[in-house]
Residue frames as qw, qx, qy, qz and C-alpha x, y, z in Angstrom:
[[0.731, -0.436, -0.521, 0.066, 96.77, -5.81, -44.79],
 [0.117, -0.813, 0.241, -0.518, 97.27, -3.67, -41.74],
 [0.426, 0.160, -0.773, 0.442, 99.39, -4.49, -38.80],
 [0.531, -0.648, -0.546, 0.031, 97.68, -4.98, -35.40],
 [0.052, -0.794, 0.186, -0.577, 97.89, -2.02, -33.17],
 [0.385, 0.112, -0.765, 0.505, 99.79, -2.52, -29.89],
 [0.474, -0.665, -0.564, -0.123, 97.59, -3.02, -26.88],
 [0.001, 0.562, -0.286, 0.776, 97.62, -0.01, -24.55],
 [0.147, -0.096, -0.833, 0.525, 97.17, -0.39, -20.85],
 [0.308, -0.534, -0.548, -0.565, 93.48, -0.37, -19.98],
 [0.587, -0.755, -0.271, -0.109, 93.58, 0.02, -16.21],
 [0.182, -0.885, 0.370, -0.218, 95.84, 1.64, -13.63],
 [0.801, -0.397, 0.447, 0.018, 97.04, -1.75, -12.50],
 [0.854, 0.398, 0.193, 0.275, 98.45, -2.43, -16.05],
 [0.250, 0.918, -0.201, 0.235, 100.84, 0.52, -15.77],
 [0.709, 0.118, -0.493, 0.490, 104.38, 0.08, -14.59],
 [0.522, -0.753, -0.329, 0.228, 105.01, 1.16, -10.96],
 [0.218, -0.855, 0.212, 0.419, 108.21, 3.07, -11.72],
 [0.763, 0.599, -0.006, 0.241, 110.60, 3.72, -14.57],
 [0.588, -0.580, 0.174, 0.536, 114.29, 4.11, -14.21],
 [0.527, 0.846, 0.030, 0.072, 115.81, 6.66, -16.51],
 [0.773, -0.004, 0.006, 0.635, 119.49, 6.90, -17.52],
 [0.251, -0.562, 0.009, 0.788, 121.41, 10.10, -17.50],
 [0.112, 0.015, 0.633, 0.766, 120.94, 10.33, -21.29],
 [0.129, -0.593, -0.767, -0.208, 117.18, 9.91, -20.85],
 [0.256, -0.744, -0.380, 0.486, 117.15, 12.72, -18.32],
 [0.224, -0.356, 0.273, 0.865, 119.14, 15.00, -20.51],
 [0.004, 0.232, 0.708, 0.666, 116.77, 14.41, -23.51],
 [0.195, -0.699, -0.687, 0.043, 113.66, 14.96, -21.21],
 [0.280, -0.650, -0.151, 0.690, 115.11, 18.17, -19.96],
 [0.156, -0.114, 0.496, 0.846, 115.74, 19.27, -23.52],
 [0.112, -0.456, -0.748, -0.470, 112.22, 18.47, -24.72],
 [0.253, -0.753, -0.551, 0.254, 110.70, 20.07, -21.66],
 [0.264, -0.491, 0.064, 0.828, 112.72, 23.20, -22.36],
 [0.038, 0.094, 0.629, 0.770, 111.49, 23.31, -25.86],
 [0.198, -0.608, -0.753, -0.154, 107.98, 22.95, -24.65],
 [0.307, -0.694, -0.378, 0.530, 108.42, 25.71, -22.09],
 [0.184, -0.243, 0.276, 0.912, 109.46, 28.16, -24.83],
 [0.081, 0.451, 0.755, 0.469, 106.14, 27.84, -26.67],
 [0.226, -0.692, -0.193, -0.658, 104.07, 30.17, -24.46],
 [0.183, -0.457, 0.531, -0.690, 103.75, 31.41, -20.82],
 [0.829, -0.192, 0.111, -0.513, 100.86, 29.04, -20.09],
 [0.921, 0.194, -0.328, 0.072, 102.89, 26.02, -21.34],
 [0.300, 0.567, -0.540, 0.546, 105.89, 27.36, -19.39],
 [0.465, -0.420, 0.500, -0.598, 104.35, 26.98, -16.02],
 [0.958, -0.003, 0.077, -0.275, 103.06, 23.53, -16.85],
 [0.797, 0.414, -0.379, 0.222, 106.45, 22.48, -18.19],
 [0.022, 0.586, -0.571, 0.574, 108.20, 23.85, -15.10],
 [0.736, -0.280, 0.380, -0.486, 105.82, 21.79, -12.86],
 [0.970, 0.200, -0.104, -0.088, 106.43, 18.73, -15.02],
 [0.507, 0.568, -0.517, 0.390, 110.20, 19.21, -14.90],
 [0.274, -0.522, 0.581, -0.561, 110.08, 19.51, -11.05],
 [0.867, -0.137, 0.302, -0.372, 108.04, 16.28, -10.80],
 [0.910, 0.384, -0.155, -0.035, 109.95, 14.41, -13.41],
 [0.515, 0.542, -0.480, 0.459, 113.37, 15.13, -11.95],
 [0.687, -0.676, 0.115, -0.240, 112.77, 14.24, -8.37],
 [0.895, -0.225, 0.155, 0.354, 115.78, 11.92, -8.65],
 [0.004, 0.908, -0.331, -0.258, 118.83, 14.04, -9.06],
 [0.834, 0.443, -0.321, 0.072, 121.55, 12.80, -11.35],
 [0.851, -0.409, -0.029, 0.328, 124.47, 11.09, -9.66],
 [0.268, -0.786, 0.314, 0.460, 127.86, 12.75, -9.46],
 [0.458, -0.117, 0.729, 0.496, 129.09, 10.58, -12.28],
 [0.371, 0.666, 0.613, 0.205, 126.10, 11.37, -14.45],
 [0.048, -0.956, -0.080, 0.278, 126.74, 15.09, -13.73],
 [0.340, -0.572, 0.517, 0.539, 130.40, 14.79, -14.81],
 [0.459, 0.208, 0.760, 0.410, 129.42, 12.94, -17.96],
 [0.216, 0.858, 0.465, -0.001, 126.85, 15.54, -18.77],
 [0.129, -0.914, 0.126, 0.362, 129.36, 18.31, -18.19],
 [0.418, -0.292, 0.650, 0.563, 131.96, 16.61, -20.49],
 [0.368, 0.528, 0.699, 0.311, 129.23, 16.49, -23.19],
 [0.042, 0.947, 0.272, -0.165, 128.47, 20.08, -22.60],
 [0.315, -0.693, 0.403, 0.508, 132.24, 21.08, -22.98],
 [0.437, 0.086, 0.746, 0.495, 132.32, 19.01, -26.27],
 [0.272, 0.756, 0.582, 0.128, 129.19, 20.81, -27.54],
 [0.109, -0.942, 0.005, 0.318, 130.65, 24.24, -26.70],
 [0.383, -0.444, 0.599, 0.547, 133.96, 23.27, -28.45],
 [0.427, 0.377, 0.743, 0.351, 131.97, 22.18, -31.48],
 [0.125, 0.926, 0.351, -0.055, 130.07, 25.45, -31.59],
 [0.245, -0.823, 0.276, 0.432, 133.34, 27.40, -31.28],
 [0.453, -0.146, 0.709, 0.520, 134.83, 25.40, -34.13],
 [0.361, 0.617, 0.666, 0.213, 131.86, 26.13, -36.24],
 [0.051, 0.971, 0.200, -0.120, 132.06, 29.79, -35.68],
 [0.188, -0.865, 0.378, 0.271, 135.81, 30.30, -35.74],
 [0.684, 0.529, -0.492, -0.095, 137.02, 27.37, -37.76],
 [0.947, -0.309, -0.078, 0.043, 138.58, 24.17, -36.38],
 [0.719, 0.321, -0.231, 0.571, 142.31, 25.19, -36.91],
 [0.060, -0.729, 0.231, -0.642, 142.17, 28.17, -34.54],
 [0.567, -0.536, 0.427, -0.457, 141.61, 26.00, -31.47],
 [0.841, 0.173, -0.498, -0.117, 143.10, 22.70, -32.31],
 [0.308, -0.494, 0.692, -0.426, 143.53, 20.52, -29.30],
 [0.686, 0.111, -0.624, -0.357, 143.24, 16.96, -30.48],
 [0.352, 0.049, -0.858, 0.371, 144.34, 15.27, -27.26],
 [0.242, 0.080, 0.494, -0.832, 141.84, 17.23, -25.22],
 [0.684, 0.121, -0.252, -0.674, 139.06, 16.30, -27.70],
 [0.625, 0.106, -0.767, -0.100, 140.03, 12.62, -27.51],
 [0.099, 0.013, -0.770, 0.631, 140.16, 12.69, -23.64],
 [0.421, 0.113, 0.296, -0.850, 136.65, 14.32, -23.50],
 [0.703, 0.133, -0.458, -0.527, 135.18, 11.87, -26.09],
 [0.518, 0.069, -0.842, 0.134, 136.48, 8.92, -24.22],
 [0.025, 0.069, 0.693, -0.717, 135.10, 10.15, -20.97],
 [0.499, 0.148, 0.109, -0.847, 131.71, 11.25, -22.36],
 [0.726, 0.117, -0.552, -0.394, 131.17, 7.84, -23.97],
 [0.442, -0.414, 0.671, -0.427, 130.79, 6.23, -20.55],
 [0.899, 0.092, 0.305, -0.301, 128.89, 3.24, -22.00],
 [0.829, 0.524, -0.123, 0.154, 131.50, 2.67, -24.77],
 [0.674, -0.659, 0.163, 0.292, 134.68, 2.01, -22.67],
 [0.487, -0.365, 0.496, 0.619, 137.00, 2.15, -25.67],
 [0.531, 0.779, 0.041, -0.330, 137.35, 3.63, -29.17],
 [0.842, 0.243, 0.204, 0.436, 139.41, 2.75, -32.16],
 [0.395, -0.395, 0.146, 0.816, 142.39, 4.97, -32.86],
 [0.131, 0.304, 0.578, 0.746, 140.66, 5.87, -36.26],
 [0.219, -0.768, -0.566, -0.203, 137.44, 6.83, -34.56],
 [0.430, -0.714, -0.188, 0.520, 139.27, 9.01, -32.08],
 [0.305, -0.079, 0.361, 0.878, 141.10, 10.77, -34.99],
 [0.027, -0.520, -0.644, -0.560, 137.74, 11.37, -36.55],
 [0.378, -0.764, -0.514, 0.092, 136.15, 12.63, -33.41],
 [0.452, -0.578, -0.020, 0.680, 139.02, 15.00, -32.67],
 [0.434, 0.887, 0.101, -0.117, 139.07, 16.37, -36.21],
 [0.162, -0.741, 0.584, 0.289, 142.67, 15.46, -36.73],
 [0.680, 0.411, -0.565, -0.222, 144.45, 13.27, -39.14],
 [0.961, -0.209, -0.180, 0.033, 145.33, 9.70, -38.11],
 [0.678, 0.292, -0.337, 0.585, 148.95, 10.71, -37.90],
 [0.093, -0.528, 0.310, -0.785, 148.31, 13.61, -35.51],
 [0.804, -0.423, -0.031, -0.416, 145.95, 11.40, -33.50],
 [0.918, 0.007, -0.313, 0.243, 148.63, 8.70, -33.22],
 [0.363, 0.426, -0.383, 0.735, 151.22, 11.25, -31.98],
 [0.368, -0.491, 0.238, -0.753, 148.86, 12.51, -29.29],
 [0.919, -0.286, -0.115, -0.245, 147.77, 9.05, -28.28],
 [0.775, 0.160, -0.402, 0.461, 151.41, 8.12, -27.90],
 [0.069, 0.462, -0.343, 0.815, 151.88, 11.27, -25.76],
 [0.641, -0.424, 0.099, -0.632, 148.92, 10.30, -23.52],
 [0.940, -0.046, -0.336, 0.030, 150.17, 6.80, -23.34],
 [0.547, 0.336, -0.432, 0.633, 153.46, 8.00, -22.04],
 [0.165, -0.373, 0.371, -0.834, 151.76, 10.02, -19.38],
 [0.033, -0.156, -0.947, 0.279, 149.47, 7.10, -18.27],
 [0.402, 0.204, 0.183, -0.874, 146.21, 8.82, -19.31],
 [0.841, 0.248, -0.063, -0.477, 145.12, 6.20, -21.79],
 [0.508, -0.274, 0.804, 0.141, 145.91, 2.64, -22.66],
 [0.570, 0.432, -0.415, -0.563, 145.93, 0.97, -25.97],
 [0.677, -0.051, 0.726, -0.105, 144.86, -2.69, -26.73],
 [0.091, 0.194, -0.746, -0.631, 145.21, -4.44, -30.08],
 [0.760, 0.090, -0.051, -0.641, 142.08, -5.66, -31.81],
 [0.718, -0.210, 0.651, -0.126, 141.61, -9.38, -31.22],
 [0.759, 0.330, 0.541, 0.152, 141.35, -10.28, -34.95],
 [0.496, 0.814, 0.127, 0.274, 142.42, -7.19, -36.95],
 [0.698, -0.253, -0.057, 0.668, 146.10, -6.31, -36.52],
 [0.259, 0.449, 0.186, 0.835, 145.56, -2.99, -38.29],
 [0.351, -0.722, -0.196, -0.562, 143.22, -1.74, -35.55],
 [0.385, -0.051, -0.656, 0.648, 143.89, -0.80, -31.91],
 [0.335, -0.780, -0.468, -0.248, 141.55, 0.34, -29.24],
 [0.232, 0.269, -0.408, 0.841, 142.16, 3.21, -26.70],
 [0.480, -0.690, -0.506, -0.193, 140.58, 3.74, -23.42],
 [0.157, -0.808, 0.284, -0.492, 141.07, 5.93, -20.44],
 [0.541, 0.031, -0.731, 0.416, 143.14, 4.69, -17.57],
 [0.449, -0.690, -0.514, 0.241, 142.05, 5.24, -13.91],
 [0.383, -0.378, -0.034, 0.842, 144.58, 8.06, -13.77],
 [0.048, 0.177, 0.423, 0.887, 143.15, 9.72, -16.89],
 [0.305, -0.652, -0.623, -0.305, 139.57, 9.31, -15.65],
 [0.492, -0.606, -0.407, 0.474, 140.61, 10.81, -12.26],
 [0.280, -0.240, 0.089, 0.925, 142.28, 13.84, -13.72],
 [0.106, -0.352, -0.552, -0.749, 139.25, 14.53, -16.04],
 [0.411, -0.670, -0.613, -0.081, 136.85, 14.12, -13.18],
 [0.430, -0.460, -0.234, 0.741, 139.00, 16.60, -11.11],
 [0.107, -0.017, 0.288, 0.951, 138.85, 19.12, -13.87],
 [0.261, -0.431, -0.628, -0.593, 135.18, 18.63, -14.67],
 [0.449, -0.617, -0.601, 0.239, 134.17, 18.78, -10.94],
 [0.304, -0.380, -0.148, 0.861, 135.90, 22.13, -10.64],
 [0.005, -0.078, -0.432, -0.898, 133.67, 23.47, -13.49],
 [0.471, -0.430, -0.570, -0.517, 130.24, 22.57, -12.07],
 [0.373, -0.315, 0.512, -0.707, 128.17, 22.88, -8.92],
 [0.236, -0.100, -0.964, -0.070, 126.90, 19.41, -7.88],
 [0.526, -0.257, -0.068, -0.808, 123.20, 19.01, -7.18],
 [0.554, -0.094, -0.827, 0.012, 123.38, 15.87, -5.14]]
């Protein structure tokens, strides 16, 4: 027995008037349009026009900073792949960037941050304590699991990261 096919809009009036895209949606659309534009020159001009039309709304400053944090993380990942992770070990910086770039997920467990930074739990804990002492992050116990604690950026940590990231990009607002 086959499933019924979803009903598609049959008239222009059935289509949504506008669609709001998140920063992540915009990033993915840019990536896909970039891939399409690499196929051939004819597609390239079409993709460029589509990109111009699709991105009439510029990302906000906050979206641009989050995108930049993700770019920095991707470059660091590529560097670690090419040269090995021990050559450039900066677990505290990795943790700060991950906390910032996960704007929708305000906090992460200490174990997850250790994993994301590529460091041991003991190393991550030392760096989290260091960042706590400097007021860059805060730590909250898990409400039901005493073995788990959550870490999130403080306003001070967010401001410092934003100042750094803002100096590394040209805003398009």
